[in-house]
C-alpha positions, 0 to 999 in steps of 0.5 A: 315326581315334579321337577323345576325346569328353569328356562330363559328366553334369549330371543324376542321371538322365543316362546316358553315350551309347554305341554299342549295337553294335560298329561303330555310327556313332551313340551313343545319347542318353537322356532325363532326363525324362518328357514327353508329346509330343502328336500333331502337336507337338514338345518339347525333351527334356533328355539331362542331358549336356554335351560337349567335342568334339574339335578339328575335329569336330561332333556330328550329332543324328539320329533313331532308326529304331525310334522313327520307324517304330513311333511316328512320332517323329523329330528335328525339325531332323535332323540337328541340329548341335552345334558344337565350341565349344558347352558347353551342355546337349545337348537334342533336339527331338522331333516326334510325327508320329503321331495319338496322344500319345507318352510319353518316359520317363526314360532312354529312347533318344531319338536318336543322336549321330554325331561327324564331322570338319568340313572347313576351307574358305577362302571365295573370292568369284568371278565365275564357277563351273566348268561341270559336266554337271549344271549347274543341274539341281535338284529332280527333274532326274534323274527317277524311274527309270533 
């Protein structure tokens, strides 16, 4: 299914998000500012855009694998969720897990945004849930090897 995503540039250094390659799930998001993220710290980075999501969707802000691998810089609240009704500035919380400071440049690709459908649900308060084979098995319950 194809959706229309409305984007407004609100900063002279802002770039429209785009898919770097045909078929990519994510749209690259760009910084509109220069900022140093000190080792072990996080910073809020402005993208210079506001968006209007299609009805029944959300935007997920996710890390870029190259930044994570090469610089240990990632999205702190990954994936960050942007709700359909939000019309504020899109900003990205980046954290530097590295041992050296990292400089964010203007118009640097800092994250990716994936538009995804959101299931509509009815909340039903019940006394019991259906039993499953897994049951309450949680963290590590399936083991490490086959």
